[in-house]
Residue, then its C-alpha position, 0 to 999 in steps of 0.5 A: x500500500x502506498x503512503x497516499x493510499x494509507x492516508x486515504x484509508x485513514x481519512x475515509x475511516x473517519x468520514x471526513x471530507x479531505x483534499x490534498x493541499x500540497x504533496x511533496x513526493x520527494x520528501x513524502x510530506x503531505x499537507x491536507x485540508x479536512x472538513x467535517x461532513x454536514x451531519x457530523x456533530x463531533x467537535x473539531x478537537x475530537x475529530x483531530x484527536x481520533x485522526x492523530x491516533x491513526x496517523x501516529x500508529x502508522x508512524x507519521x509525524x503529525x502537525x495540525x492547525x485547527x480552524x486554519x485562516x484563509x480556507x473553509x476547512x476545519x483542520x490543516x494537517x502536515x504529515x510525513x512518514x517517519x524515516x524508520x517506518x516499515 
């Protein structure tokens, strides 16, 4: 499974809308924008905590920005696979 497929699988399991804002294939770093689905009543912090656990268990570094300025999304993520990940 490629890193992009793993990312998509994690995000699909959380039922959030997402898009890739930036992809750096050379460094394997991805910037994503996430948005709650309309029917989702979970707090942004709850969604972030759940997604963070999945990415960290898959050996990704995880940096989040909740309610980022300049976009109509709930979370901006910058993730990168740890170099020691298998």
